[in-house]
N, C-alpha and C positions, 0 to 999 in steps of 0.2 A: 491492714489497718487503714482506716479512712482518716485523712488529715483534714479536719475542719478548722478553719480559721475563726477565732473569736471576733465578733463584730467590734468595730472601733467605737469608742464612747465619745459622744459630742456633748459639750456643756449646753445648758439651756436655762433661761429665766423666763417665767411667765407669770402673769397676774392671775391670782386665784379669784374666781368670781364670787365675791362677797359684796355686800351692799356698798361699803365705802372704798373697796379696791385697794386697801392699804396692806395687803398680804401678798407676798410673792413666793412662788415655788421655784426653787433652784436645785439643779441636779444634772444628771447625765442620762442621755438616751443612747440606745444602740443606733449607730449610723445607718440610715436608710429604713429604719423601722420606727414606729411610734412608741414602742415599749420603753418604759422608764426603768433604768438600771438602779438608780438611787436618787432620792430627792429629799428636800427638807422645806418646810414652809416657815417663813420668817416675816415679821412685820417690816414694812418698808423703812421705818425709822431706825431699826437696828442696822440694816444694811447701809443706809445713808451715813450713820454715825461712824461705822467701821471704815467705810470708804473715805469719808472726810478726814479721819484720823491720819491717813497716809498721804494727804494732799497738803500742799502749801500754796497760799495765794501770795504772789510777789507783785508789788506795784512799783513802777518806776516813772520818772518824768523825763521825757526826751528834751534835748536842747531846744527843740521847736515849741515846747509848751504842751505836748501831748502827754496825758497820763495813761500809761499802759499797764493793765492788770492781766496776769497770766496765772494759770493753775499748773503747778508742777506735781508730778506723781512721785511716789516713794523712790523711783529710779533716778530722780533728779532731772528727768526730761519733761519739757513742756507738753501738756496734753493738746492734741490737735483740736482746733476750734474753740478751745476754752480761753478766749482772749477778748479783752475789752479795751477800746481806745476812745478817749474823750479829751477834748482840749481843756486846759486849766481854766481858761476864761469862761467856758461853757459851764463848768462845775460851779464856779463862783457866782455866775449869773443866776443859775438855778437856786443856789443857796440864799441869795439876797433878793430874789423875786418877791414882790409884795404879797402874792398869794401864799408862798412858802412861809414867809415870815409870820403871817397871820395864823396859819395852820400850826406851825411849830411853836408859836408863842416864845420866840427867842428874846431873851432879855438884852438890853443895850450893852451890858457888860460882855456878853458873848460875842456880839458883833464887833465891839472894840478889840477883843482878843483876836478875832479873825483879821481885823485890819492890821494890828501889830505884827501878826504872823506873816501876812502878805508883804508888809513893808520890810520886814527882816529878810524875806525871800528876795525881794527886789534888790536889796543891798548886796546880797550874795552874788546875784547876777551882775550887778555893776562892778563888784570887785573882780569877778572873773573876766569881764570885758576889759577892765583897766589893765589886768595882767597880760592880756593878749595883745594890747596895743603897743 
């Protein structure tokens, strides 16, 4: 009796060549061979939505004024490389930049709301500083 070992299956994802490239083939190939053992073709949007459903975007502010956003997987662990850091003053500066204000057509009432929010945040920081002194 000859004992032949079944080939190991390796997962793959590849873009199916259609004009808009919004279709992916997902499946398993036999390790070391190009033959496909099983596959399915799905629109990219379906995969993106299913993946996004298991992800959580967590945004925090550090004591130094940096806003840190990270993506956490369904395991609760942060995904490698899926992280953004920007200073709070940079975000505010971008928001109230004259070009941004013209493009967004922000009403004065919204800017006043932003100002109140920022002033309240400043008071929270002052209170924390006073408690530390």
